[in-house]
N, C-alpha and C positions, 0 to 999 in steps of 0.2 A: 173114724179119722185114720189116716195113713201116715206113718212116720217116714220122713225122708231119709233114706240111707244111700250109701254108695251103690248098692245093688239096684235100688229103685231108679236112680239116675241113669245107670247103665241100660236098664230096660227101655228107657225113653230115648236113648241116643240113636241118632240116625245112622244109616249105613256109611255115611261120610264122617261119622264121629263128631257130630255137633247136635245142638238143640235149636229149635226155632224160637222166634221172638214170642210166639203164643205160648209155647211150653214154659219159657222163662217167666212169663207174666203170671202163669199159674203158681209158680214157686215164689212169687213176690220179688223177682229179680228184674231190674230195668236194663235196657240195652242202650249203649254198648256195655259189654261186660267189664267189670273191674276186678282186679286181682283179689283172690280170696273169696269169691262169691260162693263157691261150693262149700267151703268150710262154714260159711255163715248160715247156709240153709240146712246143713246136716243136723238131724235131730228135731227139726221143726215138723209140724204136721199140716196136712191138707186134707180136704174132704175126700171121701171115696169117689165121689163124682168127678172131682177135679183130677184125682189120681188116675182114674180110668181115661179121662180125656188126654192127660199128659202122655200116656202110652200110645193112644190112638193117633196122636199128632206126630208120631215118630218120624215118618218120612214125607209128611205132607208138604213140607217146604222145599223139597228137592224137585227141581224142574226136570222133566224127562230129557234124555239126550236127543238133540235134533237129528232127524232122519234124513238121509239123502232123498231128494225128490225122485231121482231115478236110481234104481238098484244097479250097482256096478257089477260088471262081469270081469273076470280076470282070465286072460289068455296068456299063459306062459310060453307055450310052444304051439303055435297055430298048426292045425292038422293039414298037411299038404294034400292036394286033390287036383284032379283034372278040372279045367275051367268049366266044362260042360256040367259037372256035378253041382257047381255053385249056382247056376241060373235059377232064379226064383220061380217057384211054381205059381203061375197066375191062372189057376183054374176057377178062381172065384172073381167076383166083380170088383172087389175093393183093390186099390193099389197096394202092392207089397211094400212093407216097411223094411228099409235097408239102412244101416249105419255105415258111414265112410269116415275114416280118419286119414288125414293127408298131411304131408310135410314136405318141405323143400330144403336143399342145402346147397351151398356154394363155397368152393375153395378159393377165396378171394372174392371180391365184389366190385367189379365183375371178375369172373373166373369160370372154371369148369364147374358144372352143376349136376345135382342129382335130385330126384323126386321119388316119392313113395306114397302108395295108398293102400289102406287096409279096409277091405269090405267085409261087413258082418251081416249075415242073414241067418236068423234063428241061431242054431248052434254051429253054423259053418262060417269059416273065414277064408278070405283069399287075399294074398299080397301081390301087388304089382309094383314094379320099380322101373326106372329109366334114368338116362343120363344125357348130358349134352357136352360135347367136347369144345364147341365154340364158346367164346366168352359170353357168359350170361350173368344174371343177377339173382339174389335171394328171392326177390318179389316174383320174378318170372317162374322160378322153380316152385314156389308156393302155389301159384296159379296153375302151372302145368300139372301139379299133383291133383288138384281138384278137377281139372278138365279130364284127365285120364281116368280118374276114379268114376266120374259120371259117365264117360264114354263106355266104360266097361259094362254098364247095365244095358241089357239087350232090349228091355221094354220100359215104358214109363213106370216110375216107382215113386213112393213117398220116401224121401231121403232126409236123414239127419246127418249133415256133413260137419265134421269137427276139424278145426284148424287153429293153430296158435298164431296165425297171421292176422293181426288187427286190420291191416290194409284190406285183405281179402274179405274178411267177414263184414267189416263196416261198409265197404263199398257195395257189397251185394245186399246188405240189409238197409242201408241208409242212403244209397246212391251217392257216395262220395264222388267227387270229380275225378274222372279217369285221365290222369295227366300223361301217362305213358303206357306202353304195352297194349295198344289198342287192339292188336290182332287177338291177343289172349282174352281180353275183356269181351270181345265180340263172340268168341267161342263160348265163354262162360254164360253170357246172356242167352245164347241159343239153347244151351243145355238146361239152363234154369227154366226156360219156357217149356221144355219137354217133361221135366220131372217136377214134382212138388218138393222143393228143397227148403229145409230149415237150416240156415247158416248159423253155426254155433261156435263161439270162441272158447278155446280151452287154454289154460295157462301152460306154457311150454316148460320143459325141464322140471316138472313137478312130480306128482304121484300118480298120474294117469298112465296106466300101463300101455294103453293103445297109442297114445301120443308119443310116449317114449319109444315104442317099437318103430313107428314110421320115421321118427327122428333118426334112429339108428340106421334104418334101411336107406334113407335118403343120403346120409353121410357116406355110407358104404358105397352107394351107387356113384357118388361124385369121386370117391377115391379110386374106383376102378378105371376111370378115364385116364388118370395119371399113370397107373400101373400098366 
């Protein structure tokens, strides 16, 4: 038999500083815990088999941390390059996988606007930006960013396009009714038929470094119109 001591209890404590219900049951303790339970078990004895099991159950009740489905990359300062360097190498039969992050901004709605797209191919990135001095809207700038990002691809590609515009993503995914900006929707439909595009919504102004980058670029582009 094994005598229960403070040292024995510490051996069975999980890395989070707790014990599981199964461990407590081996000590004769019921859950939920009541004050003074440790003092009541100290000095008592349990079988060697149960003592061994008590230690083995140490971290069994802790669930593993959830892992992101897609490994995130962090780009703090995209490497500048000539546009020709970025063009995907399509020497194989499969379509090249490219990620595009897009965003639009408007100073006033309507007002002067800016848009930005960040293209990612393997370890290379390319930023493109633009602005409009005529009164425009946030929605048009969001759409323009996606259009210009896709138009920058010289050949058909498999694209994951990320935007924080629910209007853009849901319209392309679920065929929401296109009430305005028919000219831009027509362009998007054409480009969508050329490339295999997966339209993905990403939460704006959060912890996504790519989305934050295009948000900054689009806002800067809009500000240059006034300056």
